[in-house]
BAFIKOL-512961 format. One record per residue: residue in one letter; x, y, z of N, C-alpha, C in turn. Coordinates in steps of 0.1 Angstrom, whole numbers, plus 5000, padded with zeros to 4 digits. Example, Ala and Ser with C-alpha at 12.3 -4.5 7.8 and 13.67 -1.06 7.14 Angstrom:
# BAFIKOL-512961
A513249435078512349555078513249675078S512849785071513749895071512950005079
//
This chain:
# BAFIKOL-512961
M221418519665221118659667219718659658I218918719663217818829665217618819647A218418839638217918899627218118759615L218718649620218218529613216918499617T216618479630215618459633214118539627V214518609621213218719619213218679605V214318639597214618619584213818459584T214118389591213518229589211918239590A211618319598210418379602209618339587S210418409577209418449568210318309556W211318249557211318149549210817969548F210717959565210917839566209517809573A208417689572207517609576207917479576G207017419589207517259588206317209602T207217089604206217039615207316959623P206816969635208216909645207616719644A209316689648208316529652207716499664P207416389664206216339672207216309684A206416339697206416289710207416159711V208216069718208415919718207815909730A208115999743208015879757207615969761S207915919774206916039785207716089800A207816159806208616259817207616329828P208116319834207816419850207216559844L206116579843205916779830205616849847E206016779856205516869872207216859881V207716969880209016929885209217029899A209917019908210417119922211317169916V211417339915212317359913212817499922T214017579924214217709926212817789930G211717799943210717909940209417819940G209517709934208617609939207917499926V207217469923206417399914206317389897I206917359893206717419879205617319873S205217299856204317219849205017249834G205217189832205717229815204917149803R205517109795204917029785205716939775A205016859767205816749760205416779747A206516829741206316839723207816809718G207016759704208716679696209516619703G209116499714210016429721210816469731V210616629735211016699742210316729753A210416749768209516789777210716929780E209317029775209617189780209217229790Y210017349792209517389810210017539803L208917629803209817749795209017899809G209717959806209618119809209818099827V210717999831210417959845211618119854P211118149862212118279868213318219874F214818249874215818209880216018329893A215018439888215818569893214818639897A214718749905213318829908213318969900P212119019896212219149892213319249892T213419289880214619379877214219559879G212819579880212419719879212919759893G212319939894212219999900213520029913A213720019921214920049931215819919926A215119819921216519679916216919719902R216519849895216819869881218219889881F219619819878220819839874221519769884S220819689896221519589904221819509898A222419409909222819259909221419199907P221019049905220219009903219518949917R218818909925217918909935217718759932P217418679942216818549948215418589943V214818429930213618399932213218449936P211518509938210018469951209618349949P209518299961208518169960206918209954W206718089946205418089942204518049949P203118019949202217879957202117849945G201517679947200617609939201517599929V200917529915202017489901201717629896R203217649894203417769881203017679865P202817729860203017669848204117739838A204517649828205917709824205717649810R204817689805204417629789204617739774D205117889783204817999777206418059780H206818109769207818159771207618329779G208418389790208118469790208518639789P208318729794208618889781209918839780Q210518959768212018939765212219049777C213919129777214219209784214219309778P213619439783213719579777214519589767Q214419619749215319649739213819699731N214519749723213619789709214119729697G213319709691213419649675214419609668Y215019519662216519459658216519599644L215519659637216119749629215519889627P215120009626214620089631213320069624G212220169632210620109624209919959631L211019859634210119719638209819739651P209119699657209019669673210019569679P210119549690210819399695209819279695T210619169689209619039687208818999693G208719039707207719019715207719129730P206219059737206519149749207719179754T208119289760209019299769208419369784S209719349795209419339809210619359816E210819469830211919459837211919299844D210319259840210319119845210918989838C212219009831212218919821213918809828L213918769838214718709840214618539844T214218499831213318379831214618269824I214218109827215118039817213917909811D214417909798213917809793214417669796V214217559797214717399795213617329788Y215117229783214817169771215017019777A214716929780215116789784214216679772P215316549773214616429763213016409776D212116389764211016319771210816219774R211716169784211516059792212916009804I212215919811213715959820214815859815P215715979820217015899819217815789827A218415729820219415609827220515689834R221115759833222115839837221716019838P222616069845222016199844222916259829L222316369826222616409809223916539814P224016549801225116679802223516779800V224716919808223917029804223817109796M223617159782224017289777223417439776V223917549781223617669783223517709770F223017819765222917889757222618059757F223618149757223718269757223418339743H222118369739221718459726222718519722G222718569711222918719703222518839707G222918939697222319019695222619169697G224319199698225119289703224919369715Y224219259726224119299739223019429742V222419439730220819549732219719519725T219819369721218719289712218919119716G217419039716217318909717216718869727S216418769728215618689739215818519740N215818469751215318269749214218269745S213318309739212318269731212318249714Q213418349706213818309696214518209694Y214718129706215817959702214517889710D213917859703212517799710212417619708A213617609699213317419695215017389691P215817349703216417299705216817129700T215617079693214816969695215916859692G216516869681217616739671218716709684M219116849691220116839702219716709715V218716779719217916719731217816639729A216916589718215916449719217016349711D218016409699218616279696220316289699G220716399704222316409712221716369726D220316389735221116319743221716409758V220716549752221316659765220116709770I220416809778219516959783220017059780V219117119769219317249765219117339777A219717449780218817569786219117699778V218217809782218517919774218018029779P218518099793218218199799218018319792N217418439795217318589794218518659802Y219018739799219718859806219719009802R219819049813219219239811220319269796L219619389785220219439776220619569777G221419649767221719799768221719849780P221719969785222020019798221019969809F220319869807219719789818220919699823G221619649814222519549820223919569820F224019719814225719779812225919839817M225019929819225220089829226520069841S227120189838228620169849228420309853L228420319866228720459871229420469887P230020539889230420569902229820519912E228920579911227620559919227220399924L227020319908226720219915227520109920A228820169913230220079919230120089938A229820219940229520239954229120169960E227720119956226520099964226819919962S227419879953228119719950228919629953G229919759956231319689961232119729952G232119739944232919789931232119739916A230919659914231019589907230019679899T230619679882229719799877230019799863G228919789859228919759840228519639839T228019529846228219379845227319299850V225719369850224819319856224119219849G224419269836223819089822225019009825I225919029826227018919829226518849846Q226118909856225818849869224118799865D223718849857222018779856222618639846Q223718589836223718499831224618389843Q225218429853225718389862224518309875A223518409873222618349882221818229881A221518219860221318139857221818029857L223218039853224017919856224117819872R223717949883223617879893222417799897W221617849887220017789888220017689882V220817649871221417539862222117429869R223217469882223417429889222517309901D221917429904221217379917219617269911N219417319902218217279895218617149889A219617129880219516999870219516879872P219516829883218616709887217616719886A216516799884215216789884215316739874F215816759864215116739847215816649845G217016579850218116469851219116479844G219416609845221016619847222016679853D223216649849224516649857225016749860P224716859868225516979873227116959873G227816879870228816869870229516899856N228316859849228716819833228316959822V228117069825227517159819228717279809T228117259796228617309784228317459780I228817569788228117689781228517699761F227617779757227617809744226717949738G227317989731226418099724227118189711E226718249705226818319694226218489691S227518539689227718689688227918709700A227118809704227618839720227018739730G226618659728226418489732227918459733G228618419718229918389723230718529733G230318609730231418699736231318669750S229718649753229718649768230218469770V230218409762230918259765232618309773C233018389767234718439767234718499780T233718549782233818669791233818569806H232718469804233018379822234218319827F235118319812236418249812236918389824A236918499823237218669833236518679846A235918579845234818619862235018499868P235618499878236118429890234318349896G233818449896232418349901231718219891S232418259881232018169870232618019874D233718039877234417939878234317779878D233017759887232217599893231717589888L230317679876229717669867229817619855Y230717579851230817499835231717429835A231517379823233017239826234117259813K233017289802233217329787232617439777A233517459765232717659760232917619746I231917669741231817679728231517839722V232417889714232217989710232318029697Q230718109694230218099680229818189680S231318299667231118409658231018539674G232018519681232018619692233418569698S234418619695235818599703236518639711C237518609717237418679730239218749734A239318759718240418859715240118919703Q240819089705240819139694239019219685S238019159696236919189692236119339695P235219339692234019509696233719409706L233419299714232419269719233019219731V234819209733235219179748234819289756P235319239775234819399780236319489777G235119589785236219759783236419799792D237219899794237919949804236620039811R237220019824235920069839235620259832D236920259832237220409830236420439818D236220409805235320419797234120409800A234120289807232520249805231720339813F232320429825231520539832231620679820E232620709813232220819799230820759799R231120639789229720629785228420599785S228520579800227220609809226720729813Q227820819815227920949820227021029811R227720989797227021069787225821019783Y225220909782223720849781223420919792A223420909804222620969814222621089813D223421229807223021349805221821329788S222221229782221121239773219421239774V219421129783218121119785217521209797G218321319804217721399814218421389829C219221289829219621299844221521309846A221521449843222621489842223221549855D222921529864223121629878223621489886A224821489891225921329896225121299909A224421399917223821399930223321309931T221921329919220721269915220521149906R221921119900221621079886221020949890L221120889899220920699898219520689903A218720789910217620759914217120789899C217620919892216820939878216720869874L217620809869217420679861216920549863R216420529878215620409883214320489880A213820589881212620669883212020689867L213220659852212520679841211420609836P210920599832210020479820210820439811E210620299807211320179800211620249789A210820339780210520359768211820489768T212320599780212220729783214020609776L214320529786215720439789216120429773L215120359764215220309751215320419742D215220499746214920579735216520689729S217020629725218720639722219420579716P219920649704220420559694221420469699S221920479708223220369718222420269719V221120269719220320129723219820069717R220120119707219920049693221219959685F219719839677221919749671221719819661D223119859660223719929648224819899643G225419759638226919749633227119629643P228319609635229219519647230219529654T230219709662230419759670229719759682P228919739691228419779699228919849709I228119929718228420039726227919979739W227019959743227019859754227419739754V229019709762229419609767229719589777P229919439784230919499796232119539800S232219539816233219659814234019539828I235619579827236419519831236319579848D235419559861235119639871235719599882G236919469880237319449891236919359902V235619329901234819219907234319119900V233019169895232819079885233619009872I234419089869235119049856236519149861T237319009862238919059867240219079862R240019059845240719019835240519019824T241219099817241019069801241118939800L240518909788240218759777241218659782G242318709773243518689770243918639778A244218689793244518669802243918569812A242818569807242118509818241718379808L241818339794242518219789243618129792A244718219795246218159805245918129815G245118179820245218149837243718059843D243918009830242117939835242917779841P243117759854243917629856243017529853R241817489848240917379847241217369835K241917439822242317409807241317379807R239717399806238317349800238617339783P238017239780238117229762236917339756L237917369745236917459736237017439725I235317459715235417469705235217649699V235717679693236117819687235717849672G235017939668234517939650234418049645N234318079635233318169630232518119613N231918219610231518199595232518229581S232218169575233218239561232518389556A231018469557231018509552230318609566E230918619572229818719584229418849579G230618929576230019029571228719079563A228218959557227119029548226119009554L225918959565224519039576224819229578F226119209584226519399587225819439571V226119409566226419529553224619509546A223919379553222519369552221819499560E222419499576221619609582222119749577S223419759573223619879575223319979562D223119879550222719979542221419879535Y221519809529220019709518219119789530A218519749543217819739552217319849553R218119969549217820109546217720179536G217320079527217420129514218320189501H220020099510220820189501221520029499V222320089484222620009479224620079480P225619929488226820019491227620049477D228320149481228820219473230020269477A231120329469232220339473232420409487A231820559485231620579498231020549508S229820459510229720409523231020329528Y231220239519232220149517233220179534E233820319525235020409531234420469546R233020489547232720579556232720399572Y232020359565231420209572233420159580V234220169569235320149576236120219586R235820369584236420449592235920419609Q234420419607233620429618234120299624S234320179618234820009625236320039628F237020049625238320109628239120199627G238620289634239020429639240320449628G241820449635242820479638243620389622Y243120239625243220159614243020179601A242020269596241220249586242020289571D242720399575243720409562244320279557R245020209566245520099562244619949557V243619969565242619889559242019889547L241320019546241120079532242220069518A243820049521244619999513245119859511R244819759522244719639516243419569512Y242419619515241019559507240619689500P241519689487240919759477239519749475L238919859467237419819461237719769449D239219809441239519679425239519509431R239719539438240319359442238319269441Y237419339444236419249448235019319431P234419219436233319289426232019379429S232219409442230719549443231819589459A231019679463231519739477230719649484A230019579487229119509494230119389497A230919349485231719219487232819289494A233219409489234619449499234519449517Q233119519516232519539533232419429538T232019319529231719239535232919139544A234219129534235619049534236519149544V236419279550236419329561235919289574V235019279574234119259583234219149590T234418969579234518879579235718849587D237118919580238118899585238619009599G238619089600238919219608238619179625L236919139621236019139633235919009636F235818889631235218769634236518629628A236918619617237818509617239218529621C239718639621241018659628241018689640P240218739650239718739662239518569667A239118489660238818349664240018289664L240518339649242018269650242818359663F243018419668244018499678243318379690T241818389696241518319704241818169707S242118109695242217939697243817909701R244618019696246218059697246418049713A245318159718245918209733244918059746A244217999738243717889740244617759743R245517779727246417659725248017679736D248217819735249417829742249017829760A247617809764247517819775247417659780G247117599768247317449772245517399771H244717449763243117419770243217299755P242517179754242417079747241017209733L241217169720240817319713240417249696W239017249694238817279677238317359673Q239117389662238217519660237817489643Y237017629636236217549626235617699619E235417679609234917789597233117729593F232317769595231317749587231117809577D230617709571230617759552229617699545Q228517739552227017669544226017789543A225917799530225017909528223417869527P222417939541221317879541220317919529F220618069521219618079513220218139500G221618049498222518049488223718099485A224818049480225818189480225418329473A224318299462224218439452223018519454N222418489470221518579475222018689474P221018809470221418929465221718979479V220718999490221019089503222018979515L221618869517222018769525223218629517P223518669517224618549505225718489515G225918339510226918329519226618269533A227318199539227518169549227518339561F226218399567226618549573226818499582H227118609593226718619606225018559607S225618469618224618379627223918249615A224418269600223918149591224017979600E224718019610224917819613223817789626L222817879630222217879637220717809634P219917789624219117689617219617509615Y220817509619221417429616221517359632L221417409644221917349655220517369658F219417429655217917489663216917449652S216217309655215217299649214217369643G214017479652213217609650213317749654L213417839646213817989652212418059655M211918109665210718189667209818139665G209518009667208417889666208217849653V209117869644209217889629210017719627P209217599625210217529619211117519612I212317459609213117489599212617349590P212617299577212117189575213517139562W214417169568215817059562215216939556T215516929540215916779538217216749527G217016599527218416609519219816569529A220216679516222116689524222116789534S221016889534220817009544220516929560A219716839554218716759573219916689572A221216609565221516549569222816619578F223516729571224616809581223816899590A222616959590221916999602222216849617T222216749611222016639624223616639626Q224916669620226116609621226516749630M226016879626226016929637226116979646Q224716939645224116929660224916809669R225416669664226316559670226916649676W228316719664229316739675229416809681W228216889684227916979696227616909704T226716829703226616759717226916639721T228116569709229316499715230116569725F230316679722231616769726230816779742A229616809743229116849753229216649761H228816579758229016469767230416399769T231616439762232816389763234116479762G234016599758234816729758235516699746D234916619735235716599720234816599712P234616649700233416699693233216519685N234216449681234316389673233716239682A233116189668232116049669232115969663A231915809659231915749651231015759642G231215739628230715789619230615939614S231216019624231516159621232916199611P232616309600233916379596234616389607Q236316319602237216389617237116569618W237516579631237916719634239116719641S240016729640241416729643241416849651A242116799660242016909677243316979670W243717089674245017169678246117099685P247217099681248617029687248317069704E248816979712249217059725250217109726S250117229737251417289732251817359746A252417409753253017479761253417609761G253017659747253817759749253617819728P253717919727253417949712254217849701G252917819692253717739679252817729671P253117649658251817719647250817699645D250417719641248317719637248417619638G247417569643246517409642245217409627P244617319629244017329614242717359616A242017399609240517409611239217339602L238117279605237417269598236517299587I236617319575235717369572234417279567M232817329580231717289576230517289566R230517189556229717219544228717119542A227717119540226717039535227016929527S227817009515228316909504230116819512G229916849524231416769525232116869533S232616819547232916919555234816799553F236116949556237316859554237916999564M239116969568240417029572241317079562I241717239570242417289563243517339575D244517359570246017449576246017589572D245217609566245817809562244917879562F244517869574243117949577243818139575A244718119587245218209587245518329574A246118269563246318269551244818349536R244118249548242718309537242218409541H242318439555241818569563242518709563D243818659559245218789561245018759576C245018729582245318679600247118779604G247718819594249318849597248618989592F247919049590247719209586246819239601W245719139606245219209614246019169630A247119099629247419109643248119189639E248819299628249419409636248719549641R247019499641246219589645246619619662E246819539668247319469684248419559689R249919629674251219639679251019789682
//
């Protein structure tokens, strides 16, 4: 998620590991020949187009094939980010933006593999309105030590990726509100077609993502066009059940997009689509709905009946492949959202702001939430808000996702990340906040290497080993790793399985996850 990459740019500095071997840096892919570079034992191919530019008449439309280029195209720098605002008010985007943004970054071991390697495709977070592949620019440990290929695509965001209008449905055979997911599918097809050029196995693809990226992973289970494009999945802090990130109703999406079109001056239904396509990017971004603002995103995919055809719970149950899943959350997810909603705006949370936040986030269930999480139970309003967001929007939805997957017969491992990058008592970002696991999976974020030492370095290596072992075998367990027990196999409802608590001081299994996060209370929200 973009928040953590911004923070780590201020906190970390270091030096990447030296290259250890050589591999061809000129590679023929769809569209032409690219030339990468070797760095830190990894061959990097950056900013590779996987689809055509998306501006003008192509705005809001399905991704089109990438046009060929002459000669050898340099692939040593990230492509531009898809159009977006800065993460917080007053901040610009973290890099250049353009509607010619559908590029993918590929990281492969800097050596010729003895056999085709697993491919891991990472979908970035950012509430479907911010983020890019350039933030996640150093999967060095996973690639060099885990012997996998990692690919990170961009996808369209906000109204550019999730505009849903009847006239868009009419021109696209019914598909609407899903082009951001179609972009991800185009990237997965590109990976399928081009993985062998980098030494990868197109039949062994693991999709993984955090926050909206985790929600994207879930969404591919509900998208028939994705069925043959991946074999395993890891969902990090973006669940498939009872989450604000899940695809919404098409009619609601129509209403949302029509209100948005009115707000930017395109109110006439007869000319609305042409009007929206003619507006400058800056005008389309000049709306509160296109700014990241808390844990309840406005621009999410819709169940259009064409690209996304079913709810995510039904999708897990209806997956005939029973693909292996890792599902998890962080133990203090809500701390990041408190930092965004209050501290970043110069406000210390208090009783009034806590109640306001709960009412905005939980609507008709808010009174019950406030009664269940009273302020007098917590040392501060910030701690109460953190607990509500963690339990209600992340931990329990992760558990409900695990239950749905278990009931459908998926091999399943659940985790809770409980390591605090900046310390448990940090006044602004305490504990294992939302996105806190990312600097343990990636060796650098936004071009800033992360110099873990001692137990933290060993823990980062272990995190990467769990993820890459899963990509190789469909099971995260390996010799020398702490035992991570799978949920028991089941053909129907049964008792919850265990969860792995991930800590640098020692990871261990628990069997009381539901009680820790009051998931019985949150299950009633759906009834």
